[in-house]
C-alpha positions in Angstrom: 150.8 108.9 30.2 152.2 110.1 26.8 155.7 110.0 25.6 157.2 112.3 23.1 160.2 111.6 20.7 162.3 114.4 19.1 163.9 112.9 16.0 166.2 115.8 15.7 167.8 115.2 19.1 167.9 111.5 18.9 171.6 110.0 18.6 170.2 106.6 17.9 172.1 104.7 20.7 169.2 102.2 21.1 168.9 102.5 24.8 165.1 102.7 24.7 164.7 100.0 22.1 166.9 97.5 24.0 165.7 98.4 27.3 161.9 98.1 26.5 161.5 96.8 22.9 157.9 96.1 23.5 157.3 99.7 24.0 160.0 101.5 21.9 160.4 100.0 18.4 160.8 100.7 14.7 158.0 99.4 12.6 157.9 100.1 8.7 160.8 102.8 9.2 158.8 104.7 11.9 159.7 104.8 15.4 156.9 103.8 17.5 156.0 104.2 21.3 153.6 101.8 22.8 152.9 103.0 26.5 150.4 100.4 27.0 153.0 97.5 27.0 154.8 98.4 30.3 154.2 100.2 33.7 154.7 104.1 33.7 157.6 103.6 36.2 159.3 101.1 33.7 158.9 103.8 30.9 159.9 106.8 32.9 163.1 104.9 34.0 164.1 104.5 30.2 163.1 108.1 29.0 165.4 109.2 31.8 168.1 107.1 30.6 168.0 108.7 27.0 171.5 110.2 26.5 170.3 112.8 24.0 167.1 113.7 25.8 165.0 113.0 22.9 162.4 111.2 24.8 160.1 113.2 26.9 157.2 112.1 29.4 154.2 114.4 29.2 151.8 114.3 32.2 148.0 114.5 32.2 148.4 118.6 32.4 150.4 118.4 29.3 153.5 119.7 31.0 156.8 118.0 30.4 158.3 115.9 33.3 161.6 115.2 31.7 
């Protein structure tokens, strides 16, 4: 699973970082997404909670799910 982030849509509420800090984090002033640190279900739940829609799940066929 791949998760993309659109910095132009992000409103920086921190829902992702506070919900799954091992997956969504800021390192060296860069937003990092490490999908290997949680289950697909956990990650999808957080992506769907993004208030700005800045996070998107991309499935194996490269079609956006969220």
